[in-house]
PyMOL Python script that loads the backbone (N, CA, C, O; Angstrom):
from pymol import cmd

cmd.read_pdbstr("""\
ATOM      1  N   MET A   1      -0.313  13.986 -13.731  1.00  0.00           N
ATOM      2  CA  MET A   1      -1.263  15.074 -13.843  1.00  0.00           C
ATOM      3  C   MET A   1      -1.690  15.253 -15.300  1.00  0.00           C
ATOM      4  O   MET A   1      -2.853  15.535 -15.588  1.00  0.00           O
ATOM      5  N   ALA A   2      -0.732  15.086 -16.213  1.00  0.00           N
ATOM      6  CA  ALA A   2      -1.063  15.239 -17.623  1.00  0.00           C
ATOM      7  C   ALA A   2      -2.038  14.159 -18.074  1.00  0.00           C
ATOM      8  O   ALA A   2      -2.970  14.446 -18.825  1.00  0.00           O
ATOM      9  N   ALA A   3      -1.841  12.947 -17.637  1.00  0.00           N
ATOM     10  CA  ALA A   3      -2.740  11.853 -18.018  1.00  0.00           C
ATOM     11  C   ALA A   3      -4.149  12.098 -17.479  1.00  0.00           C
ATOM     12  O   ALA A   3      -5.133  11.855 -18.178  1.00  0.00           O
ATOM     13  N   GLU A   4      -4.247  12.575 -16.243  1.00  0.00           N
ATOM     14  CA  GLU A   4      -5.559  12.860 -15.660  1.00  0.00           C
ATOM     15  C   GLU A   4      -6.244  14.003 -16.406  1.00  0.00           C
ATOM     16  O   GLU A   4      -7.450  13.947 -16.650  1.00  0.00           O
ATOM     17  N   ALA A   5      -5.492  15.031 -16.765  1.00  0.00           N
ATOM     18  CA  ALA A   5      -6.066  16.145 -17.525  1.00  0.00           C
ATOM     19  C   ALA A   5      -6.573  15.658 -18.879  1.00  0.00           C
ATOM     20  O   ALA A   5      -7.647  16.059 -19.326  1.00  0.00           O
ATOM     21  N   PHE A   6      -5.797  14.794 -19.527  1.00  0.00           N
ATOM     22  CA  PHE A   6      -6.201  14.269 -20.832  1.00  0.00           C
ATOM     23  C   PHE A   6      -7.456  13.423 -20.704  1.00  0.00           C
ATOM     24  O   PHE A   6      -8.347  13.515 -21.548  1.00  0.00           O
ATOM     25  N   ARG A   7      -7.544  12.601 -19.665  1.00  0.00           N
ATOM     26  CA  ARG A   7      -8.738  11.775 -19.448  1.00  0.00           C
ATOM     27  C   ARG A   7      -9.973  12.634 -19.203  1.00  0.00           C
ATOM     28  O   ARG A   7     -11.089  12.247 -19.552  1.00  0.00           O
ATOM     29  N   ASP A   8      -9.763  13.810 -18.598  1.00  0.00           N
ATOM     30  CA  ASP A   8     -10.872  14.725 -18.353  1.00  0.00           C
ATOM     31  C   ASP A   8     -11.205  15.561 -19.582  1.00  0.00           C
ATOM     32  O   ASP A   8     -12.108  16.396 -19.530  1.00  0.00           O
ATOM     33  N   GLY A   9     -10.492  15.353 -20.686  1.00  0.00           N
ATOM     34  CA  GLY A   9     -10.766  16.075 -21.922  1.00  0.00           C
ATOM     35  C   GLY A   9     -10.055  17.414 -22.018  1.00  0.00           C
ATOM     36  O   GLY A   9     -10.405  18.242 -22.859  1.00  0.00           O
ATOM     37  N   ARG A  10      -9.072  17.635 -21.177  1.00  0.00           N
ATOM     38  CA  ARG A  10      -8.330  18.900 -21.175  1.00  0.00           C
ATOM     39  C   ARG A  10      -7.082  18.785 -22.057  1.00  0.00           C
ATOM     40  O   ARG A  10      -6.509  17.708 -22.217  1.00  0.00           O
ATOM     41  N   ALA A  11      -6.686  19.915 -22.616  1.00  0.00           N
ATOM     42  CA  ALA A  11      -5.484  19.952 -23.445  1.00  0.00           C
ATOM     43  C   ALA A  11      -4.241  19.910 -22.558  1.00  0.00           C
ATOM     44  O   ALA A  11      -4.212  20.488 -21.471  1.00  0.00           O
ATOM     45  N   VAL A  12      -3.223  19.217 -23.047  1.00  0.00           N
ATOM     46  CA  VAL A  12      -1.911  19.202 -22.391  1.00  0.00           C
ATOM     47  C   VAL A  12      -0.922  19.697 -23.438  1.00  0.00           C
ATOM     48  O   VAL A  12      -0.424  18.928 -24.260  1.00  0.00           O
ATOM     49  N   THR A  13      -0.652  20.992 -23.388  1.00  0.00           N
ATOM     50  CA  THR A  13       0.173  21.607 -24.430  1.00  0.00           C
ATOM     51  C   THR A  13       1.614  21.119 -24.383  1.00  0.00           C
ATOM     52  O   THR A  13       2.261  21.045 -25.428  1.00  0.00           O
ATOM     53  N   ALA A  14       2.134  20.786 -23.218  1.00  0.00           N
ATOM     54  CA  ALA A  14       3.512  20.331 -23.104  1.00  0.00           C
ATOM     55  C   ALA A  14       3.738  19.026 -23.868  1.00  0.00           C
ATOM     56  O   ALA A  14       4.847  18.758 -24.331  1.00  0.00           O
ATOM     57  N   LEU A  15       2.692  18.221 -23.996  1.00  0.00           N
ATOM     58  CA  LEU A  15       2.801  16.949 -24.705  1.00  0.00           C
ATOM     59  C   LEU A  15       2.110  16.974 -26.063  1.00  0.00           C
ATOM     60  O   LEU A  15       2.102  15.970 -26.776  1.00  0.00           O
ATOM     61  N   GLY A  16       1.529  18.123 -26.423  1.00  0.00           N
ATOM     62  CA  GLY A  16       0.871  18.256 -27.717  1.00  0.00           C
ATOM     63  C   GLY A  16      -0.486  17.583 -27.801  1.00  0.00           C
ATOM     64  O   GLY A  16      -0.957  17.271 -28.895  1.00  0.00           O
ATOM     65  N   TRP A  17      -1.120  17.356 -26.661  1.00  0.00           N
ATOM     66  CA  TRP A  17      -2.434  16.705 -26.637  1.00  0.00           C
ATOM     67  C   TRP A  17      -3.509  17.776 -26.717  1.00  0.00           C
ATOM     68  O   TRP A  17      -3.477  18.750 -25.966  1.00  0.00           O
ATOM     69  N   SER A  18      -4.462  17.598 -27.626  1.00  0.00           N
ATOM     70  CA  SER A  18      -5.514  18.591 -27.804  1.00  0.00           C
ATOM     71  C   SER A  18      -6.689  18.302 -26.887  1.00  0.00           C
ATOM     72  O   SER A  18      -6.855  17.190 -26.386  1.00  0.00           O
ATOM     73  N   GLY A  19      -7.497  19.328 -26.680  1.00  0.00           N
ATOM     74  CA  GLY A  19      -8.676  19.198 -25.842  1.00  0.00           C
ATOM     75  C   GLY A  19      -9.155  20.553 -25.395  1.00  0.00           C
ATOM     76  O   GLY A  19      -8.735  21.576 -25.935  1.00  0.00           O
ATOM     77  N   ASP A  20     -10.037  20.569 -24.408  1.00  0.00           N
ATOM     78  CA  ASP A  20     -10.524  21.821 -23.844  1.00  0.00           C
ATOM     79  C   ASP A  20      -9.378  22.551 -23.162  1.00  0.00           C
ATOM     80  O   ASP A  20      -8.374  21.933 -22.808  1.00  0.00           O
ATOM     81  N   PRO A  21      -9.515  23.857 -22.974  1.00  0.00           N
ATOM     82  CA  PRO A  21      -8.438  24.605 -22.312  1.00  0.00           C
ATOM     83  C   PRO A  21      -8.181  24.072 -20.897  1.00  0.00           C
ATOM     84  O   PRO A  21      -9.115  23.669 -20.204  1.00  0.00           O
ATOM     85  N   PRO A  22      -6.923  24.073 -20.475  1.00  0.00           N
ATOM     86  CA  PRO A  22      -6.611  23.590 -19.132  1.00  0.00           C
ATOM     87  C   PRO A  22      -7.238  24.475 -18.059  1.00  0.00           C
ATOM     88  O   PRO A  22      -7.431  25.674 -18.264  1.00  0.00           O
ATOM     89  N   LEU A  23      -7.551  23.879 -16.928  1.00  0.00           N
ATOM     90  CA  LEU A  23      -8.121  24.626 -15.809  1.00  0.00           C
ATOM     91  C   LEU A  23      -7.021  25.378 -15.064  1.00  0.00           C
ATOM     92  O   LEU A  23      -5.905  24.882 -14.915  1.00  0.00           O
ATOM     93  N   ALA A  24      -7.351  26.566 -14.607  1.00  0.00           N
ATOM     94  CA  ALA A  24      -6.371  27.370 -13.874  1.00  0.00           C
ATOM     95  C   ALA A  24      -6.364  27.034 -12.386  1.00  0.00           C
ATOM     96  O   ALA A  24      -5.417  27.374 -11.676  1.00  0.00           O
ATOM     97  N   GLU A  25      -7.409  26.373 -11.915  1.00  0.00           N
ATOM     98  CA  GLU A  25      -7.508  26.064 -10.481  1.00  0.00           C
ATOM     99  C   GLU A  25      -6.710  24.804 -10.136  1.00  0.00           C
ATOM    100  O   GLU A  25      -6.347  24.013 -11.007  1.00  0.00           O
ATOM    101  N   GLU A  26      -6.458  24.651  -8.868  1.00  0.00           N
ATOM    102  CA  GLU A  26      -5.722  23.479  -8.385  1.00  0.00           C
ATOM    103  C   GLU A  26      -6.584  22.231  -8.542  1.00  0.00           C
ATOM    104  O   GLU A  26      -7.786  22.258  -8.275  1.00  0.00           O
ATOM    105  N   ARG A  27      -5.967  21.147  -8.972  1.00  0.00           N
ATOM    106  CA  ARG A  27      -6.691  19.886  -9.143  1.00  0.00           C
ATOM    107  C   ARG A  27      -6.906  19.214  -7.795  1.00  0.00           C
ATOM    108  O   ARG A  27      -6.016  19.203  -6.945  1.00  0.00           O
ATOM    109  N   VAL A  28      -8.078  18.662  -7.613  1.00  0.00           N
ATOM    110  CA  VAL A  28      -8.413  17.916  -6.406  1.00  0.00           C
ATOM    111  C   VAL A  28      -8.806  16.508  -6.829  1.00  0.00           C
ATOM    112  O   VAL A  28      -9.648  16.325  -7.709  1.00  0.00           O
ATOM    113  N   PHE A  29      -8.195  15.525  -6.202  1.00  0.00           N
ATOM    114  CA  PHE A  29      -8.501  14.136  -6.500  1.00  0.00           C
ATOM    115  C   PHE A  29      -9.249  13.548  -5.309  1.00  0.00           C
ATOM    116  O   PHE A  29      -8.681  13.466  -4.219  1.00  0.00           O
ATOM    117  N   PRO A  30     -10.498  13.137  -5.479  1.00  0.00           N
ATOM    118  CA  PRO A  30     -11.293  12.662  -4.355  1.00  0.00           C
ATOM    119  C   PRO A  30     -10.762  11.356  -3.759  1.00  0.00           C
ATOM    120  O   PRO A  30     -10.954  11.099  -2.571  1.00  0.00           O
ATOM    121  N   SER A  31     -10.114  10.551  -4.552  1.00  0.00           N
ATOM    122  CA  SER A  31      -9.551   9.309  -4.016  1.00  0.00           C
ATOM    123  C   SER A  31      -8.382   8.885  -4.899  1.00  0.00           C
ATOM    124  O   SER A  31      -8.330   9.191  -6.091  1.00  0.00           O
ATOM    125  N   PHE A  32      -7.468   8.188  -4.288  1.00  0.00           N
ATOM    126  CA  PHE A  32      -6.345   7.628  -5.034  1.00  0.00           C
ATOM    127  C   PHE A  32      -5.881   6.381  -4.323  1.00  0.00           C
ATOM    128  O   PHE A  32      -6.198   6.161  -3.154  1.00  0.00           O
ATOM    129  N   ARG A  33      -5.138   5.577  -5.027  1.00  0.00           N
ATOM    130  CA  ARG A  33      -4.631   4.331  -4.469  1.00  0.00           C
ATOM    131  C   ARG A  33      -3.119   4.460  -4.322  1.00  0.00           C
ATOM    132  O   ARG A  33      -2.409   4.803  -5.267  1.00  0.00           O
ATOM    133  N   LEU A  34      -2.658   4.180  -3.132  1.00  0.00           N
ATOM    134  CA  LEU A  34      -1.235   4.276  -2.827  1.00  0.00           C
ATOM    135  C   LEU A  34      -0.757   2.907  -2.379  1.00  0.00           C
ATOM    136  O   LEU A  34      -1.403   2.259  -1.556  1.00  0.00           O
ATOM    137  N   TYR A  35       0.356   2.470  -2.909  1.00  0.00           N
ATOM    138  CA  TYR A  35       0.897   1.164  -2.573  1.00  0.00           C
ATOM    139  C   TYR A  35       2.149   1.320  -1.723  1.00  0.00           C
ATOM    140  O   TYR A  35       2.998   2.166  -2.000  1.00  0.00           O
ATOM    141  N   ALA A  36       2.255   0.503  -0.695  1.00  0.00           N
ATOM    142  CA  ALA A  36       3.452   0.469   0.138  1.00  0.00           C
ATOM    143  C   ALA A  36       4.458  -0.484  -0.508  1.00  0.00           C
ATOM    144  O   ALA A  36       4.081  -1.370  -1.276  1.00  0.00           O
ATOM    145  N   ARG A  37       5.714  -0.298  -0.196  1.00  0.00           N
ATOM    146  CA  ARG A  37       6.760  -1.153  -0.750  1.00  0.00           C
ATOM    147  C   ARG A  37       6.597  -2.600  -0.275  1.00  0.00           C
ATOM    148  O   ARG A  37       6.743  -3.537  -1.059  1.00  0.00           O
ATOM    149  N   THR A  38       6.291  -2.773   1.025  1.00  0.00           N
ATOM    150  CA  THR A  38       6.067  -4.096   1.587  1.00  0.00           C
ATOM    151  C   THR A  38       4.866  -4.030   2.521  1.00  0.00           C
ATOM    152  O   THR A  38       4.419  -2.942   2.885  1.00  0.00           O
ATOM    153  N   ILE A  39       4.342  -5.188   2.910  1.00  0.00           N
ATOM    154  CA  ILE A  39       3.199  -5.190   3.819  1.00  0.00           C
ATOM    155  C   ILE A  39       3.592  -4.710   5.205  1.00  0.00           C
ATOM    156  O   ILE A  39       2.733  -4.314   5.993  1.00  0.00           O
ATOM    157  N   TYR A  40       4.877  -4.740   5.510  1.00  0.00           N
ATOM    158  CA  TYR A  40       5.342  -4.299   6.818  1.00  0.00           C
ATOM    159  C   TYR A  40       5.279  -2.778   6.959  1.00  0.00           C
ATOM    160  O   TYR A  40       5.332  -2.264   8.076  1.00  0.00           O
ATOM    161  N   GLU A  41       5.169  -2.065   5.866  1.00  0.00           N
ATOM    162  CA  GLU A  41       5.168  -0.599   5.881  1.00  0.00           C
ATOM    163  C   GLU A  41       3.768   0.009   5.837  1.00  0.00           C
ATOM    164  O   GLU A  41       3.635   1.230   5.930  1.00  0.00           O
ATOM    165  N   VAL A  42       2.727  -0.797   5.700  1.00  0.00           N
ATOM    166  CA  VAL A  42       1.369  -0.283   5.530  1.00  0.00           C
ATOM    167  C   VAL A  42       0.904   0.508   6.752  1.00  0.00           C
ATOM    168  O   VAL A  42       0.394   1.620   6.616  1.00  0.00           O
ATOM    169  N   ALA A  43       1.081  -0.066   7.947  1.00  0.00           N
ATOM    170  CA  ALA A  43       0.606   0.608   9.160  1.00  0.00           C
ATOM    171  C   ALA A  43       1.330   1.936   9.375  1.00  0.00           C
ATOM    172  O   ALA A  43       0.694   2.928   9.731  1.00  0.00           O
ATOM    173  N   GLY A  44       2.625   1.974   9.168  1.00  0.00           N
ATOM    174  CA  GLY A  44       3.379   3.212   9.337  1.00  0.00           C
ATOM    175  C   GLY A  44       2.978   4.273   8.320  1.00  0.00           C
ATOM    176  O   GLY A  44       2.848   5.450   8.660  1.00  0.00           O
ATOM    177  N   LEU A  45       2.785   3.857   7.082  1.00  0.00           N
ATOM    178  CA  LEU A  45       2.369   4.784   6.036  1.00  0.00           C
ATOM    179  C   LEU A  45       0.974   5.334   6.323  1.00  0.00           C
ATOM    180  O   LEU A  45       0.712   6.516   6.105  1.00  0.00           O
ATOM    181  N   ALA A  46       0.093   4.485   6.805  1.00  0.00           N
ATOM    182  CA  ALA A  46      -1.257   4.927   7.146  1.00  0.00           C
ATOM    183  C   ALA A  46      -1.233   5.936   8.288  1.00  0.00           C
ATOM    184  O   ALA A  46      -1.979   6.915   8.260  1.00  0.00           O
ATOM    185  N   SER A  47      -0.388   5.711   9.289  1.00  0.00           N
ATOM    186  CA  SER A  47      -0.330   6.660  10.407  1.00  0.00           C
ATOM    187  C   SER A  47       0.247   8.003   9.970  1.00  0.00           C
ATOM    188  O   SER A  47      -0.196   9.046  10.450  1.00  0.00           O
ATOM    189  N   VAL A  48       1.219   7.994   9.073  1.00  0.00           N
ATOM    190  CA  VAL A  48       1.784   9.256   8.568  1.00  0.00           C
ATOM    191  C   VAL A  48       0.715  10.038   7.810  1.00  0.00           C
ATOM    192  O   VAL A  48       0.588  11.250   7.988  1.00  0.00           O
ATOM    193  N   LEU A  49      -0.045   9.358   6.974  1.00  0.00           N
ATOM    194  CA  LEU A  49      -1.090  10.042   6.210  1.00  0.00           C
ATOM    195  C   LEU A  49      -2.216  10.536   7.114  1.00  0.00           C
ATOM    196  O   LEU A  49      -2.768  11.611   6.882  1.00  0.00           O
ATOM    197  N   THR A  50      -2.561   9.764   8.136  1.00  0.00           N
ATOM    198  CA  THR A  50      -3.602  10.180   9.076  1.00  0.00           C
ATOM    199  C   THR A  50      -3.164  11.419   9.846  1.00  0.00           C
ATOM    200  O   THR A  50      -3.960  12.334  10.054  1.00  0.00           O
ATOM    201  N   GLU A  51      -1.904  11.453  10.269  1.00  0.00           N
ATOM    202  CA  GLU A  51      -1.382  12.628  10.974  1.00  0.00           C
ATOM    203  C   GLU A  51      -1.359  13.856  10.081  1.00  0.00           C
ATOM    204  O   GLU A  51      -1.439  14.983  10.569  1.00  0.00           O
ATOM    205  N   ALA A  52      -1.249  13.643   8.772  1.00  0.00           N
ATOM    206  CA  ALA A  52      -1.256  14.759   7.820  1.00  0.00           C
ATOM    207  C   ALA A  52      -2.670  15.230   7.498  1.00  0.00           C
ATOM    208  O   ALA A  52      -2.858  16.165   6.721  1.00  0.00           O
ATOM    209  N   GLY A  53      -3.669  14.571   8.104  1.00  0.00           N
ATOM    210  CA  GLY A  53      -5.046  15.006   7.904  1.00  0.00           C
ATOM    211  C   GLY A  53      -5.768  14.306   6.771  1.00  0.00           C
ATOM    212  O   GLY A  53      -6.834  14.759   6.355  1.00  0.00           O
ATOM    213  N   GLN A  54      -5.222  13.222   6.261  1.00  0.00           N
ATOM    214  CA  GLN A  54      -5.853  12.487   5.174  1.00  0.00           C
ATOM    215  C   GLN A  54      -6.670  11.322   5.734  1.00  0.00           C
ATOM    216  O   GLN A  54      -6.262  10.669   6.694  1.00  0.00           O
ATOM    217  N   ARG A  55      -7.817  11.076   5.128  1.00  0.00           N
ATOM    218  CA  ARG A  55      -8.595   9.890   5.486  1.00  0.00           C
ATOM    219  C   ARG A  55      -7.969   8.695   4.799  1.00  0.00           C
ATOM    220  O   ARG A  55      -7.667   8.738   3.606  1.00  0.00           O
ATOM    221  N   VAL A  56      -7.777   7.633   5.557  1.00  0.00           N
ATOM    222  CA  VAL A  56      -7.078   6.464   5.024  1.00  0.00           C
ATOM    223  C   VAL A  56      -7.908   5.214   5.266  1.00  0.00           C
ATOM    224  O   VAL A  56      -8.459   5.018   6.350  1.00  0.00           O
ATOM    225  N   LYS A  57      -7.990   4.379   4.254  1.00  0.00           N
ATOM    226  CA  LYS A  57      -8.636   3.073   4.386  1.00  0.00           C
ATOM    227  C   LYS A  57      -7.595   2.029   3.985  1.00  0.00           C
ATOM    228  O   LYS A  57      -7.129   2.006   2.846  1.00  0.00           O
ATOM    229  N   THR A  58      -7.242   1.174   4.931  1.00  0.00           N
ATOM    230  CA  THR A  58      -6.228   0.162   4.655  1.00  0.00           C
ATOM    231  C   THR A  58      -6.756  -1.229   4.988  1.00  0.00           C
ATOM    232  O   THR A  58      -7.843  -1.387   5.544  1.00  0.00           O
ATOM    233  N   SER A  59      -5.976  -2.208   4.643  1.00  0.00           N
ATOM    234  CA  SER A  59      -6.249  -3.596   5.018  1.00  0.00           C
ATOM    235  C   SER A  59      -5.295  -4.003   6.127  1.00  0.00           C
ATOM    236  O   SER A  59      -4.858  -5.152   6.183  1.00  0.00           O
ATOM    237  N   ALA A  60      -4.971  -3.064   7.012  1.00  0.00           N
ATOM    238  CA  ALA A  60      -3.983  -3.312   8.062  1.00  0.00           C
ATOM    239  C   ALA A  60      -4.401  -4.435   8.996  1.00  0.00           C
ATOM    240  O   ALA A  60      -3.551  -5.199   9.452  1.00  0.00           O
ATOM    241  N   ALA A  61      -5.679  -4.552   9.287  1.00  0.00           N
ATOM    242  CA  ALA A  61      -6.142  -5.616  10.182  1.00  0.00           C
ATOM    243  C   ALA A  61      -5.920  -6.988   9.542  1.00  0.00           C
ATOM    244  O   ALA A  61      -5.456  -7.915  10.205  1.00  0.00           O
ATOM    245  N   GLU A  62      -6.247  -7.116   8.268  1.00  0.00           N
ATOM    246  CA  GLU A  62      -6.030  -8.378   7.569  1.00  0.00           C
ATOM    247  C   GLU A  62      -4.540  -8.691   7.447  1.00  0.00           C
ATOM    248  O   GLU A  62      -4.125  -9.843   7.576  1.00  0.00           O
ATOM    249  N   ILE A  63      -3.746  -7.659   7.199  1.00  0.00           N
ATOM    250  CA  ILE A  63      -2.302  -7.846   7.097  1.00  0.00           C
ATOM    251  C   ILE A  63      -1.734  -8.325   8.426  1.00  0.00           C
ATOM    252  O   ILE A  63      -0.893  -9.223   8.454  1.00  0.00           O
ATOM    253  N   GLU A  64      -2.184  -7.737   9.521  1.00  0.00           N
ATOM    254  CA  GLU A  64      -1.707  -8.153  10.840  1.00  0.00           C
ATOM    255  C   GLU A  64      -2.122  -9.588  11.144  1.00  0.00           C
ATOM    256  O   GLU A  64      -1.368 -10.324  11.780  1.00  0.00           O
ATOM    257  N   THR A  65      -3.308  -9.996  10.701  1.00  0.00           N
ATOM    258  CA  THR A  65      -3.743 -11.376  10.880  1.00  0.00           C
ATOM    259  C   THR A  65      -2.818 -12.338  10.133  1.00  0.00           C
ATOM    260  O   THR A  65      -2.408 -13.362  10.681  1.00  0.00           O
ATOM    261  N   VAL A  66      -2.496 -12.013   8.901  1.00  0.00           N
ATOM    262  CA  VAL A  66      -1.598 -12.859   8.110  1.00  0.00           C
ATOM    263  C   VAL A  66      -0.208 -12.897   8.737  1.00  0.00           C
ATOM    264  O   VAL A  66       0.417 -13.956   8.792  1.00  0.00           O
ATOM    265  N   ARG A  67       0.279 -11.758   9.208  1.00  0.00           N
ATOM    266  CA  ARG A  67       1.597 -11.728   9.852  1.00  0.00           C
ATOM    267  C   ARG A  67       1.598 -12.560  11.125  1.00  0.00           C
ATOM    268  O   ARG A  67       2.585 -13.233  11.423  1.00  0.00           O
ATOM    269  N   SER A  68       0.502 -12.523  11.881  1.00  0.00           N
ATOM    270  CA  SER A  68       0.402 -13.318  13.102  1.00  0.00           C
ATOM    271  C   SER A  68       0.414 -14.813  12.776  1.00  0.00           C
ATOM    272  O   SER A  68       1.092 -15.588  13.452  1.00  0.00           O
ATOM    273  N   ILE A  69      -0.324 -15.220  11.755  1.00  0.00           N
ATOM    274  CA  ILE A  69      -0.327 -16.612  11.329  1.00  0.00           C
ATOM    275  C   ILE A  69       1.070 -17.030  10.885  1.00  0.00           C
ATOM    276  O   ILE A  69       1.520 -18.134  11.194  1.00  0.00           O
ATOM    277  N   ASP A  70       1.753 -16.151  10.164  1.00  0.00           N
ATOM    278  CA  ASP A  70       3.111 -16.443   9.708  1.00  0.00           C
ATOM    279  C   ASP A  70       4.051 -16.653  10.891  1.00  0.00           C
ATOM    280  O   ASP A  70       4.846 -17.593  10.894  1.00  0.00           O
ATOM    281  N   ARG A  71       3.963 -15.782  11.896  1.00  0.00           N
ATOM    282  CA  ARG A  71       4.813 -15.933  13.082  1.00  0.00           C
ATOM    283  C   ARG A  71       4.519 -17.240  13.806  1.00  0.00           C
ATOM    284  O   ARG A  71       5.441 -17.941  14.222  1.00  0.00           O
ATOM    285  N   ASN A  72       3.237 -17.571  13.958  1.00  0.00           N
ATOM    286  CA  ASN A  72       2.861 -18.791  14.663  1.00  0.00           C
ATOM    287  C   ASN A  72       3.293 -20.042  13.903  1.00  0.00           C
ATOM    288  O   ASN A  72       3.756 -21.006  14.513  1.00  0.00           O
ATOM    289  N   LEU A  73       3.149 -20.037  12.600  1.00  0.00           N
ATOM    290  CA  LEU A  73       3.586 -21.193  11.807  1.00  0.00           C
ATOM    291  C   LEU A  73       5.104 -21.340  11.827  1.00  0.00           C
ATOM    292  O   LEU A  73       5.618 -22.459  11.851  1.00  0.00           O
ATOM    293  N   ALA A  74       5.818 -20.228  11.818  1.00  0.00           N
ATOM    294  CA  ALA A  74       7.281 -20.295  11.904  1.00  0.00           C
ATOM    295  C   ALA A  74       7.701 -20.871  13.250  1.00  0.00           C
ATOM    296  O   ALA A  74       8.605 -21.704  13.317  1.00  0.00           O
ATOM    297  N   LEU A  75       7.057 -20.437  14.308  1.00  0.00           N
ATOM    298  CA  LEU A  75       7.361 -20.971  15.638  1.00  0.00           C
ATOM    299  C   LEU A  75       7.056 -22.466  15.693  1.00  0.00           C
ATOM    300  O   LEU A  75       7.848 -23.241  16.229  1.00  0.00           O
ATOM    301  N   LEU A  76       5.928 -22.869  15.148  1.00  0.00           N
ATOM    302  CA  LEU A  76       5.563 -24.284  15.125  1.00  0.00           C
ATOM    303  C   LEU A  76       6.589 -25.094  14.334  1.00  0.00           C
ATOM    304  O   LEU A  76       6.957 -26.194  14.746  1.00  0.00           O
ATOM    305  N   PHE A  77       7.046 -24.568  13.217  1.00  0.00           N
ATOM    306  CA  PHE A  77       8.067 -25.246  12.421  1.00  0.00           C
ATOM    307  C   PHE A  77       9.331 -25.461  13.229  1.00  0.00           C
ATOM    308  O   PHE A  77       9.888 -26.559  13.228  1.00  0.00           O
ATOM    309  N   TRP A  78       9.796 -24.420  13.924  1.00  0.00           N
ATOM    310  CA  TRP A  78      11.033 -24.549  14.684  1.00  0.00           C
ATOM    311  C   TRP A  78      10.885 -25.492  15.880  1.00  0.00           C
ATOM    312  O   TRP A  78      11.836 -26.186  16.239  1.00  0.00           O
ATOM    313  N   VAL A  79       9.715 -25.523  16.492  1.00  0.00           N
ATOM    314  CA  VAL A  79       9.479 -26.470  17.590  1.00  0.00           C
ATOM    315  C   VAL A  79       9.535 -27.900  17.064  1.00  0.00           C
ATOM    316  O   VAL A  79      10.157 -28.761  17.686  1.00  0.00           O
ATOM    317  N   ILE A  80       8.893 -28.163  15.928  1.00  0.00           N
ATOM    318  CA  ILE A  80       8.920 -29.498  15.334  1.00  0.00           C
ATOM    319  C   ILE A  80      10.328 -29.854  14.891  1.00  0.00           C
ATOM    320  O   ILE A  80      10.765 -30.989  15.077  1.00  0.00           O
ATOM    321  N   ALA A  81      11.042 -28.904  14.308  1.00  0.00           N
ATOM    322  CA  ALA A  81      12.423 -29.159  13.871  1.00  0.00           C
ATOM    323  C   ALA A  81      13.315 -29.465  15.074  1.00  0.00           C
ATOM    324  O   ALA A  81      14.147 -30.371  15.019  1.00  0.00           O
ATOM    325  N   ALA A  82      13.144 -28.713  16.156  1.00  0.00           N
ATOM    326  CA  ALA A  82      13.957 -28.963  17.358  1.00  0.00           C
ATOM    327  C   ALA A  82      13.630 -30.332  17.949  1.00  0.00           C
ATOM    328  O   ALA A  82      14.534 -31.053  18.373  1.00  0.00           O
ATOM    329  N   ALA A  83      12.357 -30.696  17.982  1.00  0.00           N
ATOM    330  CA  ALA A  83      11.969 -32.010  18.497  1.00  0.00           C
ATOM    331  C   ALA A  83      12.538 -33.121  17.614  1.00  0.00           C
ATOM    332  O   ALA A  83      12.985 -34.149  18.122  1.00  0.00           O
ATOM    333  N   GLY A  84      12.523 -32.923  16.318  1.00  0.00           N
ATOM    334  CA  GLY A  84      13.093 -33.897  15.410  1.00  0.00           C
ATOM    335  C   GLY A  84      14.597 -34.044  15.586  1.00  0.00           C
ATOM    336  O   GLY A  84      15.126 -35.155  15.540  1.00  0.00           O
ATOM    337  N   MET A  85      15.280 -32.938  15.785  1.00  0.00           N
ATOM    338  CA  MET A  85      16.735 -32.983  15.992  1.00  0.00           C
ATOM    339  C   MET A  85      17.059 -33.650  17.316  1.00  0.00           C
ATOM    340  O   MET A  85      18.020 -34.414  17.414  1.00  0.00           O
ATOM    341  N   ALA A  86      16.248 -33.359  18.351  1.00  0.00           N
ATOM    342  CA  ALA A  86      16.469 -33.997  19.655  1.00  0.00           C
ATOM    343  C   ALA A  86      16.219 -35.494  19.562  1.00  0.00           C
ATOM    344  O   ALA A  86      16.980 -36.289  20.113  1.00  0.00           O
ATOM    345  N   GLY A  87      15.163 -35.877  18.870  1.00  0.00           N
ATOM    346  CA  GLY A  87      14.871 -37.299  18.686  1.00  0.00           C
ATOM    347  C   GLY A  87      15.955 -38.007  17.901  1.00  0.00           C
ATOM    348  O   GLY A  87      16.325 -39.135  18.229  1.00  0.00           O
ATOM    349  N   TYR A  88      16.470 -37.355  16.863  1.00  0.00           N
ATOM    350  CA  TYR A  88      17.551 -37.931  16.082  1.00  0.00           C
ATOM    351  C   TYR A  88      18.817 -38.086  16.909  1.00  0.00           C
ATOM    352  O   TYR A  88      19.546 -39.068  16.765  1.00  0.00           O
ATOM    353  N   SER A  89      19.079 -37.102  17.785  1.00  0.00           N
ATOM    354  CA  SER A  89      20.267 -37.147  18.626  1.00  0.00           C
ATOM    355  C   SER A  89      20.196 -38.323  19.608  1.00  0.00           C
ATOM    356  O   SER A  89      21.206 -38.971  19.883  1.00  0.00           O
ATOM    357  N   LEU A  90      19.008 -38.588  20.127  1.00  0.00           N
ATOM    358  CA  LEU A  90      18.850 -39.701  21.072  1.00  0.00           C
ATOM    359  C   LEU A  90      18.960 -41.013  20.345  1.00  0.00           C
ATOM    360  O   LEU A  90      18.855 -42.073  20.962  1.00  0.00           O
TER     361      LEU A  90
END
""", "prot")
cmd.dss("prot")
cmd.show_as("cartoon", "prot")
cmd.util.cbc("prot")
cmd.orient("prot")
């Protein structure tokens, strides 16, 4: 909050930063960027924020596409590995 006030040209007395007098009203931020810890948490975090009444824009569809490709490639790897092990056994 102090950094945002300073960028807006407001004084931050707690840190000794000079500027215009601080505003007494509550600060409103029209947009912000929030990062999830992992891509697996994006959909859950978005649903929590949506339920709280916040508008959310995510890349959840793209993330799900990448996760689907990852699952399919992993399955393909294990099928090829199993076929190779079976062939080696014979």
